[in-house]
LUMBA-584541 format. One line per field, with one value per residue: x, y, z of N, C-alpha, C, O in turn; residue in one letter. Coordinates in Angstrom, 3 decimals. Atoms other than C-alpha are relative to their C-alpha. Example, Ala and Ser with C-alpha at 12.3 -4.5 7.8 and 13.67 -1.06 7.14 Angstrom:
<recs>
n.east <- (0.890_-0.820)
n.north <- (-1.190_-1.190)
n.up <- (0.000_-0.060)
ca.east <- (12.300_13.670)
ca.north <- (-4.500_-1.060)
ca.up <- (7.800_7.140)
c.east <- (0.900_-0.770)
c.north <- (1.200_1.090)
c.up <- (0.000_0.730)
o.east <- (1.936_-0.261)
o.north <- (1.181_2.198)
o.up <- (0.665_0.899)
rest <- (A_S)
</recs>
This chain:
<recs>
n.east <- (-0.192_-1.319_0.184_0.760_1.586_0.526_0.210_1.458_0.510_-0.383_0.932_1.265_-0.076_-0.220_1.241_-0.301_0.818_-0.879_-1.345_-0.851_-0.091_-1.125_-1.229_-0.872_-0.480_-0.778_-1.367_-0.572_-1.414_-0.347_0.098_1.437_0.382_-0.669_0.627_1.284_-0.212_-0.454_1.132_1.236_-0.083_0.045_-1.397_-0.840_0.536_-0.566_0.946)
n.north <- (-0.432_0.498_1.428_0.068_-0.252_-1.219_-1.084_-0.214_1.157_-0.360_-1.135_0.561_0.965_-0.918_-0.811_-1.368_-0.589_-0.642_0.415_-0.844_0.377_0.835_-0.646_0.208_1.506_0.354_-0.496_0.591_-0.262_-0.080_1.334_0.296_-0.826_0.678_1.282_-0.142_-0.515_1.043_0.931_-0.598_-0.932_0.697_0.184_0.971_1.299_0.785_0.159)
n.up <- (1.292_0.565_0.415_1.295_-0.138_0.770_-0.894_-0.139_-0.866_-1.340_-0.377_-0.210_-1.158_-1.153_-0.108_0.201_1.063_0.934_-0.037_-0.719_-1.417_-0.108_0.257_-1.127_-0.265_1.090_0.076_1.147_0.335_1.358_0.461_0.226_1.307_1.163_0.158_0.608_1.422_0.869_0.275_0.546_1.204_1.293_0.475_-0.780_0.207_1.099_1.039)
ca.east <- (28.626_32.275_31.048_28.978_25.515_23.644_23.365_19.599_19.079_20.947_18.822_15.677_16.816_17.733_14.437_15.824_13.794_16.775_20.215_21.583_20.908_23.610_26.265_27.600_27.913_29.617_33.363_34.393_38.129_39.826_40.126_36.348_35.813_38.297_36.709_33.273_34.563_36.293_33.118_30.629_32.217_31.615_35.259_36.486_34.175_35.432_33.759)
ca.north <- (62.400_61.414_57.838_58.744_59.792_62.279_65.609_65.940_62.474_63.562_66.773_64.725_62.035_64.888_66.542_69.838_72.047_73.757_72.689_75.687_74.113_71.591_74.078_73.897_70.077_70.030_70.505_69.652_69.298_69.889_66.090_65.777_68.366_66.714_63.316_64.587_66.526_63.512_61.435_64.000_66.329_65.231_65.765_63.565_60.635_57.844_57.518)
ca.up <- (-51.976_-52.378_-52.689_-55.742_-54.287_-56.421_-54.771_-55.535_-53.888_-50.762_-50.640_-50.828_-48.214_-45.766_-46.384_-47.560_-49.746_-51.515_-52.587_-50.958_-47.577_-48.359_-49.062_-45.433_-45.625_-48.987_-48.918_-52.365_-53.235_-56.512_-56.864_-56.453_-59.165_-61.529_-61.091_-61.980_-64.832_-66.245_-65.799_-67.187_-69.706_-73.338_-74.302_-71.587_-72.364_-74.530_-77.969)
c.east <- (1.280_-0.143_-0.820_-1.445_-0.235_-0.423_-1.546_-0.558_0.306_-0.923_-1.484_0.078_0.057_-1.253_0.166_-0.776_0.820_1.265_0.878_0.185_1.159_1.330_0.875_0.521_0.950_1.411_0.763_1.510_0.202_-0.005_-1.386_-0.459_0.633_-0.594_-1.429_0.167_0.396_-1.203_-1.163_0.221_0.147_1.430_0.876_-0.540_0.639_-1.062_-0.049)
c.north <- (-0.385_-1.362_-0.152_0.369_1.243_1.047_0.213_-1.170_0.264_1.006_-0.606_-0.856_0.849_0.798_1.477_0.442_0.533_-0.567_0.778_-0.366_-0.994_0.577_-0.106_-1.409_-0.357_0.690_-0.799_0.422_0.059_-1.481_-0.509_0.592_-0.684_-1.306_0.186_0.560_-1.113_-1.029_0.599_0.829_-0.839_-0.152_-0.994_-1.435_-0.747_-0.221_-1.434)
c.up <- (-0.676_-0.460_-1.206_0.103_-0.764_0.975_0.248_0.900_1.372_0.582_0.359_1.345_1.266_0.189_-0.207_-1.168_-1.221_0.091_0.823_1.492_0.150_-0.057_1.278_0.225_-1.136_-0.113_-1.122_-0.176_-1.509_-0.655_-0.290_-1.241_-1.290_-0.301_-0.580_-1.313_-1.029_-0.313_-0.815_-1.252_-1.201_-0.611_0.692_-0.138_-1.179_-1.110_-0.416)
o.east <- (1.342_0.580_-1.036_-2.184_0.592_-1.097_-2.004_-1.488_-0.584_-1.395_-2.130_-0.761_-0.540_-1.445_-0.601_-0.973_0.396_1.658_1.849_1.120_1.684_2.313_2.069_1.476_1.741_1.512_1.511_1.894_-0.688_-0.375_-1.637_-1.111_-0.043_-0.729_-1.829_-0.547_-0.076_-1.314_-1.958_-0.650_0.845_1.697_1.879_0.194_1.065_-2.223_-0.813)
o.north <- (-0.584_-1.764_-1.270_0.283_2.155_0.732_0.441_-0.961_0.044_0.878_-0.191_-0.693_0.444_1.385_2.241_-0.315_0.490_-0.985_0.280_0.072_-1.126_-0.099_-0.338_-1.657_-1.285_1.872_-1.755_1.578_-0.307_-1.648_-1.264_-0.060_-0.895_-1.602_-0.666_0.201_-1.162_-1.623_-0.135_0.973_-1.852_-1.187_-1.504_-2.378_-0.137_-0.449_-1.792)
o.up <- (-1.889_-1.372_-1.674_-0.878_-0.797_1.956_1.368_1.678_2.194_1.712_1.320_2.231_2.263_1.254_0.379_-2.119_-2.376_1.180_1.392_2.162_1.256_0.248_1.085_0.962_-0.965_-0.443_-0.918_-0.001_-2.276_-1.817_-1.230_-2.056_-2.297_-1.488_-1.373_-2.249_-2.165_-1.386_-1.402_-2.110_-1.186_-1.221_0.192_0.157_-2.159_-0.769_-1.313)
rest <- (M_R_G_G_A_N_L_W_H_V_K_E_L_L_G_H_E_H_L_D_T_L_Q_H_S_T_N_L_T_N_A_D_L_K_K_T_H_A_K_C_H_P_R_E_R_E_S)
</recs>
């Protein structure tokens, strides 16, 4: 996921029914969250 994989796709590839199953596998850092925020938040996007 740190490489940019979509969480939903990872869930499907691993054959999990629910995203909650991935919780033990995902150890997000503040840097991960900031990167996603900068990429996805409308105020952070360039117009």
